[in-house]
N, C-alpha and C positions, 0 to 999 in steps of 0.2 A: 479895491475890496469893499464890499458893502458893510454897513454898520452892523448888521446881524453877525457877520463873520468875526467881528472883534469880541464877541461873547462866547465863541465856540472854543472848547478845549479839545485839542486834536491829538489822537493817538496814531503814531506811525508804527506799523507792525512789520518787522523785517526778519524773516527766517534765514539762518546762516548755517552752512555746512561746508567746512574747508574753504573759507573765503579769505584767507590771509592776504592774497594778492590784490584784492579789490576792496576790502572792508573799510579801510581808511578813506578811500576816495568816495565810497558810498556814503559814509558818515558826513564828509565835507559837503557833498552835493545836497544831501537831504537837509543838513544843518543850514546851509546857505539859503535853500529854498524856504525853509520855515522862518528864517529871519528876514525874508524879502517882502512879507506882507503882514498885516495886522491880524491878530487873533487873540483869543482869550487864554492862551497858554498851550503848551504841547509837551508830549513825551515821545521819545524814541525807544521802542521796545525791540531789542535785538534778542532773538532766540537762538542760542547756540545748540544745534541739533547733534551733539556728540562729535564735534569736529576733532580730527586727529592732528591738525596742524596748530598754528599759533593764533587761530581766530579768537579763542576765548581770552587769551592774554591781551590781545589788542583791544578787545571789547572792554575788558576791565580797565585798561589804561584810559580809554575814551570816557568811560563812566566816572573815573576818578577825577577827571578834569571838567565834567559837564553834568550837572545835576538833572538835566533833561534826559540824559541817556540812562536807560535801564537795561539790565541783562538778565535773561532767564537761561540757565544752563541745564541741559538734560543729563541724566546719568549715563546715557548712551545714545546712539543714533536711532531715533524712532521714526523719522521720515518728515517730509515737507508738510503734509497735511496736519499731523499732530503738532508740529511747530507753530503753524498758523493758528490752530485751535487754541494753543496755550496763550498766544498773544491776545486773541480775542477774549479769552476767559480772564486775563489779568489786566486788560486795558481799562482806563478810567475816563476815556474821552466821550464827548458828545457825539463825535464821529470818529471812525477809525479808517485808516487807509492801509491796505495791504500791498506790499511791494517786495519783490525779491532783491537780494543783495547784489545780483550780477549786473544791475543797471541797464538791462535790456528795456525795461520800462522806465520812462523818464520822471524823476521826482519833480521836475519843473512843471509838470502838469497838475500838481496838487492844487494851486490856487484856482485853476479853471474847474477842477472837479468840485471844489467847495462852492464856487459861484453857481455851478449847475445844480448842486444839491439845494442851495438856498432859493434860487430864482425859479426853478421848476418844481420845488417842493418834493424832490426825489429822495427816496429812502436809500436807494442804491445807485451809484454812478459807476458803471463798469467800463473798463478800457476795451475798446474793440479795435483790432489791428487792421489798419489799411494796408500795411506792407510789413514784411518780415525780412529784415536785412541779415545777411550772413548765414542764411540757412540753405541747406541743399534742396534740390528739387524734390528728392524723396521725402525729406522732412516736411516740406510745404504741402505736398500733395497728400501725404498720409494724415497730416493735421487737419486739412480741410475735409478729407473724407471721414475722419474720425468724428468731428463735430457734427457733421450732417447725419452720419449713421446713428450716432447716439441720440440725436434729436428725433430721428424717425422712430427709434425703438422706445424712447423714453415716454413715460406717462406725464412728465413735466416738460414744458417748453424751455429749452436751454439755449441761450444766445450762442451763435456760432462765432468762431474766430476770437474767442476771449480766453483769458486765463484767470488767475486769482487777483490780478491787479485791479483794485476797485475801492471805492469809498462806501462804507456802510454806516448808517446812523444808529442812534440809541435803540430805536424800535427793533431793528434787525439784530443788533448786538445782543439784546436781552433775549430775543426769540432764539437766536443761535445757541446761547448758553444753556437753554433748556432742552436741546436736542440730545438724546441719550446715546445714539449709536457711536461706535468706536472707530470703525473704518470709514472715515468721512471722505466724501467727494465734495469739497467745500463750495466750489462754484455752482454745483448742482443743488446743494442744500439751500444756498442763498436764493437761487431761483425758485425753489420749492416754497420758501418762506413767504414769498409774495411781496406785497406793498408796491410802491411805484419804483420802477427800475428803468433807468435811461442809459444809453451808451454815450461814450465820448471817444471820438476817433483819434488815433495816433499811429505813428510809425514806430514799430518795434526795432530797436537797434541791435547790433551785434553784441555778444557778450563782451564786457569790458576786459576781463582777464580770467584766467583759470579755465576749468573744464566744466562741461555741462553735468548737472547732477541727475539728468534724466536720460540715461542710455536707453537703447531699444527695449531691453528686458523690463526696466522700470516703467516705460511708457505702456507696454503691453499689460503689465499688472495694474497700472492706473486705469487703463481703458476697461479692463475686466471689472474693476471695482465700480466704476461709474455705470457700467451696463447693468450689473447684477443688483445694484442698490436702487436703480431708478427705473427698472423695467421688469415686468413679468413675461414679456414676449418670448424670451428664450425658452421658458417653460411651455408656452403655447406652441412654439415651434417644435419642441420635442414631442408634444402630444400629437401635433399634425403629422410629424414623421412616423409616429407609431401607427396612426390610422392609415397612412399611405402604405406602410409596410404590410399591414393586414390586407389591404386591397390587392397589393402586388402578390402577396402570398396566396390569396384566394384565386387570383387570376392564374397563377402558375399551377395551383392545384387542379383547377378546372381544365386547364390545357393538358395536363398530364393524364387526368382521368378520361377525358374525351378521346385523347390519343390512344389510350389503351383499349377503349371500347370500340371506337369507330375506325381507327387507323393503326391497328397493331403492326401492320407490315411496313408502314412508312415512318413510324416513330423511330427516331435516331436514338440509340442507346449510348450513353456516355456520361462523362463527369462534368461537362461544361456547364450545363444548366444547374447542376447541383452546386458547383463552385460559385457561380454567379449569385444564386440564392443565398448561400452561406455568407458570402462577402457582404451582400446588401443588408441582410437582416442583422449580421454581426455589427456592421458599421452603424446602423440605426440604433441598436442597443447600446453600443459604447458611447455614441453621441448623447443619447438621452440620459444614460447613467452619469456621464461627465457633467452635463448641465445640472442635473439634480445634485451631484456631488459638490459643485461650486456653491449652490444655494445653501446646502446643508453645512458646508464648511464655514460660510459667512454666519449662519445661525449659531454654529458652535463657538465662533470667536465672540459673538455678542453675548451668548449665554454665560461664558466664563466670567464676564463682567470685570475683566482686569482693567486697570487704568490705561488710558490711551497713551500716556507718557508719564515719566517720573522726573520731577525737577530736583536737581542736585544742589543748585545754588541760585540765589537771587541777589542782584546788586542794585542798589538805589531804590528798592521798593519800600 
């Protein structure tokens, strides 16, 4: 580890939700890693996101025996992104490293991330997955497709095959703290902030214990948030479909009128063309209304200006 690293105070941000099966082992591996190299001090910030098991009790026990360990406990489950946001808002580090509690991302990569931050003068070092162990073919193919689809639609270039596992420095931390939106897509926002961002390749392991906190329903919601907050292209698509429907409607109208005028005996009378037209125009209208509704719903959430999370308890802060 370089001389500069010995002056860095490092914050490790670890969101937790129902992680009683893995949290002690997570603490041990992170603690061991932080003690394996020289630095200017560190803090482990565990965010209990309204866990319904013994996660909070275990975290309090760990904090009671280690002053480096700090705990933020929410009043209820607010979600992974608010938990990460709380950790960034409360951290005191010169750099912060975000990692999930399930140990799919290796804490042993911390020293290499810090070295890359220092040697390449990088403000962000984000983990890029070379391989994803223990995941189904459906999960792998949908994840790859999702990242590329979002990148195609987004107005901001987002790195593919990445998660929230990353190092961010003080410049990015302070810029992030000033972002006012509530429904955050953190990896997208960090890309939007800019500065110098570099990848570090790694193999993502299987979940150590417990169940995934991102079932299909949450993944779809997360994907819609990332899409609607980083792209106006769905609105442009809705506008394009509106123009196409007008052209199709005009075409059908001309076809019917010319048929009545010039081919009255050959014009087939029936309901088929009417049903097709109703289905087409109805589908376009519902789609465009739905897209507009999603954007308006997000505006409604932001206008209410409720806090993104509520902290019930702090330990060792």
